[in-house]
MDTraj code that builds the backbone (N, CA, C; nanometers):
import mdtraj as md
import numpy as np

residues = "UNK UNK UNK UNK UNK UNK UNK UNK UNK UNK UNK UNK UNK UNK UNK UNK UNK UNK UNK UNK UNK UNK UNK UNK UNK UNK UNK UNK UNK UNK UNK UNK UNK UNK UNK UNK UNK UNK UNK UNK UNK UNK UNK UNK UNK UNK UNK UNK UNK UNK UNK UNK UNK UNK UNK UNK UNK UNK UNK UNK UNK UNK UNK UNK UNK UNK UNK UNK UNK UNK UNK UNK UNK UNK UNK UNK UNK UNK UNK UNK UNK UNK UNK UNK UNK UNK UNK UNK UNK UNK UNK UNK UNK UNK UNK UNK UNK".split()
xyz = np.array([
    [0.0824, -0.1190, 0.0000],
    [0.0000, 0.0000, 0.0000],
    [0.0875, 0.1263, 0.0000],
    [0.1880, 0.1313, 0.0880],
    [0.2727, 0.2497, 0.0985],
    [0.3438, 0.2777, -0.0334],
    [0.3940, 0.1737, -0.0962],
    [0.4653, 0.1908, -0.2230],
    [0.3723, 0.2446, -0.3311],
    [0.2491, 0.1960, -0.3351],
    [0.1512, 0.2443, -0.4323],
    [0.1252, 0.3939, -0.4138],
    [0.1105, 0.4357, -0.2897],
    [0.0828, 0.5762, -0.2597],
    [0.2014, 0.6630, -0.2997],
    [0.3216, 0.6196, -0.2631],
    [0.4424, 0.6952, -0.2973],
    [0.4551, 0.7101, -0.4485],
    [0.4405, 0.5994, -0.5205],
    [0.4544, 0.6035, -0.6662],
    [0.3526, 0.6969, -0.7297],
    [0.2277, 0.6842, -0.6890],
    [0.1232, 0.7679, -0.7480],
    [0.1440, 0.9157, -0.7154],
    [0.1734, 0.9455, -0.5891],
    [0.1900, 1.0853, -0.5494],
    [0.3123, 1.1488, -0.6137],
    [0.4228, 1.0755, -0.6210],
    [0.5426, 1.1330, -0.6837],
    [0.5229, 1.1508, -0.8342],
    [0.4523, 1.0573, -0.8957],
    [0.4275, 1.0675, -1.0389],
    [0.3377, 1.1870, -1.0715],
    [0.2359, 1.2084, -0.9897],
    [0.1379, 1.3130, -1.0199],
    [0.1694, 1.4487, -0.9564],
    [0.2330, 1.4484, -0.8376],
    [0.2416, 1.5732, -0.7615],
    [0.3829, 1.6215, -0.7319],
    [0.4810, 1.5327, -0.7216],
    [0.6173, 1.5770, -0.6948],
    [0.6887, 1.4891, -0.5937],
    [0.8141, 1.5214, -0.5694],
    [0.9008, 1.4409, -0.4822],
    [0.8535, 1.4446, -0.3365],
    [0.8461, 1.3257, -0.2760],
    [0.8058, 1.3111, -0.1358],
    [0.9304, 1.3075, -0.0480],
    [0.9275, 1.3857, 0.0586],
    [1.0360, 1.3819, 0.1585],
    [1.0115, 1.2726, 0.2617],
    [0.8892, 1.2667, 0.3118],
    [0.8532, 1.1682, 0.4151],
    [0.7084, 1.1264, 0.3978],
    [0.6818, 1.0046, 0.4390],
    [0.5442, 0.9544, 0.4411],
    [0.5278, 0.8685, 0.5653],
    [0.4153, 0.8833, 0.6313],
    [0.3850, 0.8003, 0.7482],
    [0.2407, 0.7542, 0.7363],
    [0.2228, 0.6243, 0.7448],
    [0.0893, 0.5654, 0.7396],
    [0.0534, 0.5186, 0.8800],
    [-0.0551, 0.5682, 0.9324],
    [-0.1038, 0.5279, 1.0641],
    [-0.1986, 0.4101, 1.0428],
    [-0.1405, 0.2921, 1.0275],
    [-0.2148, 0.1733, 0.9865],
    [-0.3267, 0.1347, 1.0827],
    [-0.3078, 0.1587, 1.2108],
    [-0.4087, 0.1185, 1.3085],
    [-0.5129, 0.2264, 1.3347],
    [-0.4978, 0.3426, 1.2747],
    [-0.5916, 0.4519, 1.2991],
    [-0.7256, 0.4196, 1.2359],
    [-0.8307, 0.4431, 1.3093],
    [-0.9660, 0.4083, 1.2635],
    [-1.0050, 0.4823, 1.1358],
    [-0.9490, 0.6008, 1.1149],
    [-0.9831, 0.6796, 0.9965],
    [-0.8856, 0.6588, 0.8804],
    [-0.7819, 0.5791, 0.8997],
    [-0.6875, 0.5522, 0.7923],
    [-0.6047, 0.6731, 0.7538],
    [-0.5366, 0.7312, 0.8480],
    [-0.4596, 0.8538, 0.8271],
    [-0.3256, 0.8250, 0.7588],
    [-0.2921, 0.9095, 0.6625],
    [-0.1620, 0.9061, 0.5966],
    [-0.1087, 1.0494, 0.5979],
    [0.0154, 1.0644, 0.6424],
    [0.0784, 1.1967, 0.6453],
    [0.1913, 1.1970, 0.5435],
    [0.1859, 1.2929, 0.4497],
    [0.2859, 1.3025, 0.3436],
    [0.3487, 1.4413, 0.3480],
    [0.4811, 1.4451, 0.3448],
    [0.5530, 1.5719, 0.3337],
    [0.6246, 1.5735, 0.1997],
    [0.5885, 1.6728, 0.1181],
    [0.6497, 1.6877, -0.0127],
    [0.7710, 1.7790, -0.0041],
    [0.8537, 1.7700, -0.1068],
    [0.9742, 1.8522, -0.1153],
    [0.9391, 2.0000, -0.1344],
    [0.8276, 2.0270, -0.2007],
    [0.7903, 2.1671, -0.2262],
    [0.6441, 2.1929, -0.1885],
    [0.6143, 2.3161, -0.1485],
    [0.4757, 2.3531, -0.1169],
    [0.3827, 2.3414, -0.2376],
    [0.4363, 2.3633, -0.3569],
    [0.3550, 2.3511, -0.4779],
    [0.3053, 2.2074, -0.4939],
    [0.3926, 2.1115, -0.4679],
    [0.3540, 1.9700, -0.4752],
    [0.2465, 1.9377, -0.3727],
    [0.2612, 1.9950, -0.2540],
    [0.1621, 1.9726, -0.1479],
    [0.0255, 2.0224, -0.1923],
    [0.0218, 2.1421, -0.2456],
    [-0.1049, 2.2001, -0.2907],
    [-0.1674, 2.1170, -0.4022],
    [-0.0853, 2.0718, -0.4962],
    [-0.1361, 1.9869, -0.6049],
    [-0.1962, 1.8579, -0.5497],
    [-0.1285, 1.7985, -0.4512],
    [-0.1765, 1.6739, -0.3917],
    [-0.3110, 1.6943, -0.3224],
    [-0.3209, 1.8004, -0.2460],
    [-0.4467, 1.8282, -0.1756],
    [-0.5599, 1.8463, -0.2761],
    [-0.5346, 1.9242, -0.3794],
    [-0.6374, 1.9472, -0.4808],
    [-0.6717, 1.8190, -0.5566],
    [-0.5710, 1.7373, -0.5834],
    [-0.5933, 1.6154, -0.6607],
    [-0.6603, 1.5027, -0.5841],
    [-0.6324, 1.4939, -0.4553],
    [-0.6849, 1.3815, -0.3778],
    [-0.8120, 1.4125, -0.2989],
    [-0.8314, 1.5368, -0.2601],
    [-0.9463, 1.5701, -0.1754],
    [-1.0781, 1.5382, -0.2461],
    [-1.1586, 1.4570, -0.1842],
    [-1.2879, 1.4184, -0.2387],
    [-1.2841, 1.2966, -0.3293],
    [-1.1656, 1.2462, -0.3579],
    [-1.1507, 1.1295, -0.4441],
    [-1.1879, 1.0024, -0.3681],
    [-1.2418, 0.9050, -0.4379],
    [-1.2755, 0.7769, -0.3766],
    [-1.1576, 0.6816, -0.3884],
    [-1.1271, 0.6123, -0.2794],
    [-1.0206, 0.5128, -0.2782],
    [-1.0605, 0.4009, -0.1838],
    [-1.0594, 0.2798, -0.2337],
    [-1.0886, 0.1611, -0.1528],
    [-1.2228, 0.1733, -0.0799],
    [-1.3223, 0.2276, -0.1481],
    [-1.4563, 0.2392, -0.0921],
    [-1.4757, 0.3553, 0.0050],
    [-1.3767, 0.4431, 0.0142],
    [-1.3857, 0.5566, 0.1070],
    [-1.3540, 0.6866, 0.0335],
    [-1.4037, 0.7963, 0.0870],
    [-1.3732, 0.9273, 0.0314],
    [-1.2514, 0.9847, 0.1021],
    [-1.1551, 1.0308, 0.0251],
    [-1.0322, 1.0881, 0.0815],
    [-1.0571, 1.2329, 0.1213],
    [-1.0102, 1.2679, 0.2404],
    [-1.0072, 1.4068, 0.2843],
    [-0.8603, 1.4474, 0.2888],
    [-0.8195, 1.5346, 0.2002],
    [-0.6808, 1.5802, 0.1953],
    [-0.6750, 1.7239, 0.2450],
    [-0.5838, 1.7505, 0.3385],
    [-0.5748, 1.8844, 0.3974],
    [-0.4369, 1.9039, 0.4579],
    [-0.4069, 2.0294, 0.4891],
    [-0.2815, 2.0609, 0.5570],
    [-0.2924, 2.0161, 0.7015],
    [-0.1890, 1.9499, 0.7516],
    [-0.1830, 1.9091, 0.8922],
    [-0.1571, 2.0327, 0.9760],
    [-0.2272, 2.0456, 1.0887],
    [-0.2116, 2.1637, 1.1737],
    [-0.0876, 2.1577, 1.2628],
    [-0.0187, 2.0442, 1.2632],
    [0.1022, 2.0305, 1.3435],
    [0.0748, 1.9992, 1.4889],
    [-0.0499, 1.9939, 1.5284],
    [-0.0851, 1.9726, 1.6687],
    [-0.1455, 1.8350, 1.6949],
    [-0.2281, 1.7883, 1.6067],
    [-0.2975, 1.6612, 1.6280],
    [-0.1966, 1.5473, 1.6240],
    [-0.2001, 1.4642, 1.7281],
    [-0.1115, 1.3479, 1.7364],
    [-0.1920, 1.2248, 1.6956],
    [-0.1770, 1.1845, 1.5721],
    [-0.2552, 1.0727, 1.5211],
    [-0.2136, 0.9395, 1.5825],
    [-0.0947, 0.9306, 1.6397],
    [-0.0537, 0.8090, 1.7108],
    [-0.1412, 0.7856, 1.8326],
    [-0.1819, 0.8912, 1.8999],
    [-0.2621, 0.8780, 2.0214],
    [-0.4082, 0.8521, 1.9918],
    [-0.4483, 0.8623, 1.8680],
    [-0.5879, 0.8417, 1.8321],
    [-0.6121, 0.7035, 1.7734],
    [-0.5189, 0.6128, 1.7942],
    [-0.5310, 0.4780, 1.7397],
    [-0.6193, 0.3865, 1.8233],
    [-0.6424, 0.4204, 1.9479],
    [-0.7135, 0.3280, 2.0343],
    [-0.8619, 0.3226, 2.0008],
    [-0.9194, 0.2037, 2.0125],
    [-1.0615, 0.1906, 1.9901],
    [-1.1360, 0.2257, 2.1188],
    [-1.2670, 0.2271, 2.1142],
    [-1.3447, 0.2706, 2.2306],
    [-1.3248, 0.1786, 2.3505],
    [-1.3042, 0.0502, 2.3287],
    [-1.2835, -0.0423, 2.4397],
    [-1.1524, -0.0097, 2.5125],
    [-1.0453, 0.0136, 2.4366],
    [-0.9180, 0.0500, 2.4982],
    [-0.9263, 0.1851, 2.5674],
    [-0.9990, 0.2776, 2.5070],
    [-1.0150, 0.4094, 2.5675],
    [-1.0903, 0.3981, 2.7003],
    [-1.1981, 0.3203, 2.7025],
    [-1.2736, 0.3019, 2.8264],
    [-1.1889, 0.2352, 2.9336],
    [-1.1080, 0.1386, 2.8943],
    [-1.0190, 0.0707, 2.9890],
    [-0.9180, 0.1688, 3.0468],
    [-0.8606, 0.2524, 2.9617],
    [-0.7629, 0.3504, 3.0076],
    [-0.8264, 0.4504, 3.1038],
    [-0.9469, 0.4950, 3.0734],
    [-1.0174, 0.5895, 3.1607],
    [-1.0505, 0.5244, 3.2940],
    [-1.0936, 0.3995, 3.2913],
    [-1.1253, 0.3260, 3.4144],
    [-1.0010, 0.3111, 3.5017],
    [-0.8893, 0.2736, 3.4404],
    [-0.7650, 0.2587, 3.5161],
    [-0.7199, 0.3916, 3.5759],
    [-0.7384, 0.4994, 3.5039],
    [-0.7030, 0.6307, 3.5559],
    [-0.7928, 0.6676, 3.6733],
    [-0.9217, 0.6373, 3.6624],
    [-1.0156, 0.6636, 3.7721],
    [-0.9778, 0.5858, 3.8978],
    [-0.9399, 0.4604, 3.8806],
    [-0.8964, 0.3802, 3.9950],
    [-0.7703, 0.4369, 4.0568],
    [-0.6784, 0.4827, 3.9736],
    [-0.5554, 0.5440, 4.0237],
    [-0.5877, 0.6710, 4.1030],
    [-0.6811, 0.7514, 4.0523],
    [-0.7190, 0.8744, 4.1221],
    [-0.7780, 0.8457, 4.2598],
    [-0.8604, 0.7415, 4.2662],
    [-0.9238, 0.7061, 4.3933],
    [-0.8213, 0.6649, 4.4984],
    [-0.7090, 0.6129, 4.4576],
    [-0.6055, 0.5674, 4.5511],
    [-0.5188, 0.6821, 4.6023],
    [-0.5249, 0.7962, 4.5374],
    [-0.4415, 0.9086, 4.5761],
    [-0.4929, 0.9718, 4.7048],
    [-0.4019, 1.0119, 4.7905],
    [-0.4403, 1.0785, 4.9147],
    [-0.4786, 1.2219, 4.8853],
    [-0.5850, 1.2701, 4.9498],
    [-0.6212, 1.4099, 4.9287],
    [-0.5159, 1.5026, 4.9912],
    [-0.5027, 1.6199, 4.9331],
    [-0.4068, 1.7163, 4.9863],
    [-0.4517, 1.7630, 5.1227],
    [-0.3559, 1.7801, 5.2120],
    [-0.3865, 1.8329, 5.3448],
    [-0.3700, 1.9831, 5.3395],
    [-0.4710, 2.0511, 5.3836],
    [-0.4680, 2.1975, 5.3821],
    [-0.4322, 2.2519, 5.5176],
])
top = md.Topology()
chain = top.add_chain()
for i, resn in enumerate(residues, 1):
    res = top.add_residue(resn, chain, resSeq=i)
    for name in ("N", "CA", "C"):
        top.add_atom(name, md.element.get_by_symbol(name[0]), res)
traj = md.Trajectory(xyz[None], top)
């Protein structure tokens, strides 16, 4: 899959510096950094709204803040993590004033 994306994007839009595929992400996130801003703009225009593998692609500039690695957990893992945190909080001693 990664090789297909690299080949298509470089052929149509320009040289890629880096690519990261968040394979476990529920939304199927792929982050691509092109060598030039012009290539980035072409890619966004070319891919946004396109259908791929039964899904519609949303192509946009990354805001630099969202950590897609942390958004990989499903709801069951998220609930487990929240429950464990709640149990940890209950064990903490209250501050003495």
